[in-house]
C-alpha positions as CSV (number, residue, x, y, z in Angstrom):
1,M,-14.1,18.7,10.9
2,T,-17.9,18.4,10.7
3,A,-19.7,15.1,11.4
4,G,-21.0,15.0,7.9
5,R,-17.6,15.2,6.4
6,T,-16.3,12.5,8.7
7,E,-19.2,10.2,7.8
8,T,-18.6,10.7,4.0
9,A,-14.8,10.3,4.3
10,R,-14.9,7.1,6.5
11,F,-17.7,5.1,4.9
12,A,-17.9,6.0,1.2
13,G,-16.3,3.9,-1.4
14,L,-14.4,0.6,-1.2
15,R,-13.9,-1.7,1.7
16,R,-10.3,-2.6,2.7
17,D,-10.2,-5.8,0.8
18,D,-11.6,-4.1,-2.3
19,I,-8.7,-1.6,-2.1
20,A,-6.3,-4.5,-2.3
21,R,-8.3,-6.0,-5.1
22,R,-8.2,-2.8,-7.1
23,L,-4.5,-2.4,-6.7
24,A,-3.9,-6.0,-7.7
25,E,-5.5,-5.3,-11.1
26,D,-2.6,-3.0,-11.9
27,L,0.2,-5.5,-11.2
28,V,2.2,-6.3,-14.3
29,D,3.0,-9.8,-15.4
30,G,6.5,-10.6,-14.3
31,Y,6.7,-8.1,-11.4
32,T,8.5,-8.9,-8.2
33,V,6.5,-7.2,-5.5
34,N,7.0,-6.7,-1.7
35,L,4.0,-6.5,0.5
36,G,4.0,-4.4,3.7
37,V,1.6,-4.9,6.7
38,G,-2.0,-3.7,6.7
39,I,-4.2,-3.6,3.6
40,P,-1.3,-4.8,1.4
41,L,-1.4,-8.2,3.0
42,A,-4.7,-8.9,1.2
43,V,-3.2,-8.4,-2.2
44,P,-2.2,-12.1,-2.7
45,N,-5.9,-13.1,-2.6
46,Y,-6.6,-11.0,-5.6
47,V,-3.6,-11.3,-8.0
48,P,-5.1,-12.1,-11.5
49,E,-4.7,-15.8,-12.4
50,D,-3.3,-15.0,-15.8
51,R,-0.3,-13.1,-14.4
52,E,2.9,-14.4,-12.8
53,I,3.7,-12.1,-9.9
54,L,6.4,-13.0,-7.5
55,L,5.4,-11.8,-4.0
56,H,8.0,-11.1,-1.4
57,A,7.7,-10.6,2.4
58,E,10.6,-9.1,4.3
59,N,10.4,-12.0,6.9
60,G,11.9,-14.2,4.2
61,V,9.1,-15.6,2.0
62,I,9.6,-15.4,-1.8
63,G,6.7,-16.6,-3.8
64,M,3.7,-16.1,-1.5
65,G,0.3,-17.3,-2.5
66,P,-3.1,-16.4,-1.1
67,Y,-4.6,-17.4,2.3
68,P,-4.5,-21.2,2.4
69,G,-8.0,-21.6,3.8
70,V,-9.4,-22.7,7.2
71,S,-7.7,-25.8,8.6
72,H,-4.8,-25.5,6.1
73,E,-2.9,-22.8,7.9
74,D,0.8,-23.5,8.9
75,P,1.8,-21.5,12.0
76,D,5.4,-21.5,10.7
77,L,4.4,-20.0,7.3
78,T,3.3,-16.5,7.6
79,D,3.6,-13.1,5.9
80,A,5.3,-10.0,7.5
81,G,2.1,-9.4,9.5
82,K,2.1,-12.9,10.9
83,Q,-1.0,-14.0,8.9
84,P,-1.0,-17.5,7.3
85,V,-0.1,-17.7,3.6
86,S,0.4,-20.4,1.0
87,L,3.4,-20.9,-1.3
88,K,3.4,-20.8,-5.1
89,T,5.2,-23.4,-7.1
90,G,8.9,-22.6,-7.0
91,A,8.7,-20.5,-3.8
92,A,11.6,-20.2,-1.4
93,I,12.2,-19.4,2.3
94,V,15.3,-17.4,3.0
95,D,16.9,-15.8,6.0
96,S,16.5,-12.1,6.9
97,A,19.9,-11.1,5.4
98,T,19.0,-12.6,2.0
99,S,15.5,-11.1,2.2
100,F,16.9,-7.6,2.7
101,A,19.6,-8.2,0.1
102,I,16.8,-8.6,-2.4
103,V,15.4,-5.2,-1.2
104,R,18.7,-3.3,-1.0
105,G,20.0,-4.8,-4.2
106,G,17.2,-3.3,-6.3
107,H,15.6,-6.6,-7.2
108,L,12.0,-5.5,-6.5
109,D,9.8,-3.8,-9.1
110,V,7.2,-2.5,-6.7
111,T,6.7,-2.3,-2.9
112,I,3.2,-2.0,-1.6
113,L,2.9,-0.3,1.8
114,G,0.3,1.2,4.1
115,A,0.6,4.8,5.2
116,L,-0.2,7.2,8.0
117,Q,0.2,10.2,5.6
118,V,1.3,10.9,2.0
119,S,2.2,14.4,1.0
120,E,1.2,16.0,-2.2
121,V,4.8,15.6,-3.6
122,G,4.9,11.9,-2.6
123,D,6.6,12.0,0.8
124,L,5.6,9.0,2.9
125,S,5.1,8.7,6.7
126,N,4.3,5.2,7.9
127,W,6.5,4.2,10.8
128,Y,5.8,6.3,13.8
129,V,2.8,8.1,15.4
130,P,4.1,10.4,18.1
131,G,3.3,9.1,21.6
132,R,3.3,5.5,20.5
133,N,6.0,2.9,20.1
134,P,8.0,3.4,16.9
135,A,8.0,0.5,14.3
136,V,10.6,1.2,11.7
137,G,10.6,-2.3,10.2
138,G,11.9,-2.5,6.7
139,A,10.0,0.4,5.3
140,M,13.0,2.8,4.9
141,D,15.0,0.1,3.1
142,L,12.0,-0.6,0.9
143,V,11.3,2.9,-0.2
144,A,15.0,3.6,-0.9
145,G,15.6,0.4,-2.8
146,T,12.5,0.1,-5.0
147,P,11.6,2.1,-8.1
148,E,7.9,2.0,-7.6
149,V,6.2,2.6,-4.2
150,W,2.4,2.0,-4.2
151,V,0.4,2.9,-1.1
152,C,-2.9,1.4,-0.3
153,M,-4.8,2.9,2.7
154,E,-8.1,4.4,3.8
155,H,-8.5,7.9,2.7
156,V,-8.8,9.4,6.2
157,D,-7.7,8.3,9.7
158,R,-9.8,7.1,12.5
159,R,-10.6,10.7,13.5
160,G,-11.7,11.5,10.0
161,E,-8.6,13.6,9.2
162,P,-7.2,13.4,5.7
163,K,-4.2,11.2,5.1
164,L,-3.3,12.9,1.8
165,V,-1.8,16.2,3.1
166,P,0.2,19.2,1.9
167,Q,3.2,18.1,4.1
168,C,3.6,15.1,6.3
169,T,3.4,16.0,10.0
170,F,4.5,12.6,11.2
171,P,8.2,11.5,10.9
172,V,9.0,10.8,7.2
173,T,9.9,7.4,6.0
174,G,11.1,8.6,2.6
175,F,10.9,11.9,0.6
176,R,9.3,11.9,-2.8
177,V,9.2,8.1,-3.0
178,V,5.5,7.4,-3.5
179,T,4.4,6.8,-7.1
180,R,0.8,5.6,-6.6
181,I,-1.9,5.8,-3.9
182,Y,-5.0,3.5,-3.8
183,T,-7.7,4.5,-1.2
184,N,-11.3,3.7,-0.6
185,L,-12.2,6.8,-2.5
186,A,-9.8,7.2,-5.4
187,V,-6.6,6.3,-7.2
188,F,-3.8,8.8,-7.4
189,H,-0.5,8.9,-9.3
190,V,2.4,11.1,-8.4
191,I,3.6,12.5,-11.6
192,D,6.6,14.9,-11.8
193,G,6.3,15.6,-8.1
194,H,2.5,16.4,-8.3
195,L,-0.5,14.5,-7.1
196,V,-2.8,13.5,-9.9
197,L,-6.3,11.9,-9.4
198,R,-6.7,9.2,-12.0
199,E,-9.9,7.4,-10.9
200,Y,-12.8,7.6,-8.5
201,A,-14.1,4.6,-6.6
202,P,-17.6,3.4,-7.6
203,G,-20.2,5.6,-6.0
204,V,-17.7,8.3,-5.0
205,S,-18.1,11.9,-6.2
206,A,-15.5,14.6,-6.8
207,A,-17.0,16.4,-3.8
208,D,-16.4,13.3,-1.6
209,V,-12.7,13.3,-2.5
210,R,-12.2,17.0,-2.3
211,A,-13.8,17.1,1.2
212,S,-11.6,14.3,2.4
213,T,-8.2,15.5,1.0
214,S,-6.2,18.4,2.3
215,A,-3.4,18.0,-0.3
216,A,-3.5,19.8,-3.6
217,Y,-4.1,17.7,-6.6
218,A,-4.9,17.8,-10.3
219,E,-7.4,15.5,-12.1
220,D,-6.7,13.5,-15.2
221,L,-9.1,10.6,-15.8
222,S,-7.7,9.6,-19.1
223,R,-6.3,6.1,-19.1
């Protein structure tokens, strides 16, 4: 990969918090949504005020709110990434068994996860980088038990390599489970087993996305 391509891929488009903000715009009033670690943990800060979204964390928080602010953190109240959160009116704290019963029982509308790789047919790899300690967590339960799996991630990895790939080369969390991908460069939907580009991030060109993506994809910008 050339230095020019790496520079474009890593620094063009949205910041990490802006990826979470963009995804939050698409949450539907009444959804129950699980948030994984990484960029998804910023989503509570950007949920539109006119929508009632029930946010779930696998560590047993149901009804998460945004970051509570400096000096208002409670060390015993955190999300799945151990970051301080607030509680919305009517929230509940449950044990791990109940939390995973919500996941496995099909009670979530969407799960929002980070990813190491997503294939062009919607396969997801997000739990193990060879040579590092594995971290299965609840991702396999989440992708098996949730009808919509939205990924938010940076478009390339730290080496500038594409994370949208023809086939996942890391161990797969779930096959054909991803339905949407939000990155710093673009928004993709997986439709009938095919990757479809639906939106470019501000200031990002078609050439930027093409140079930073090794997966095949179609383009449909109609809303």
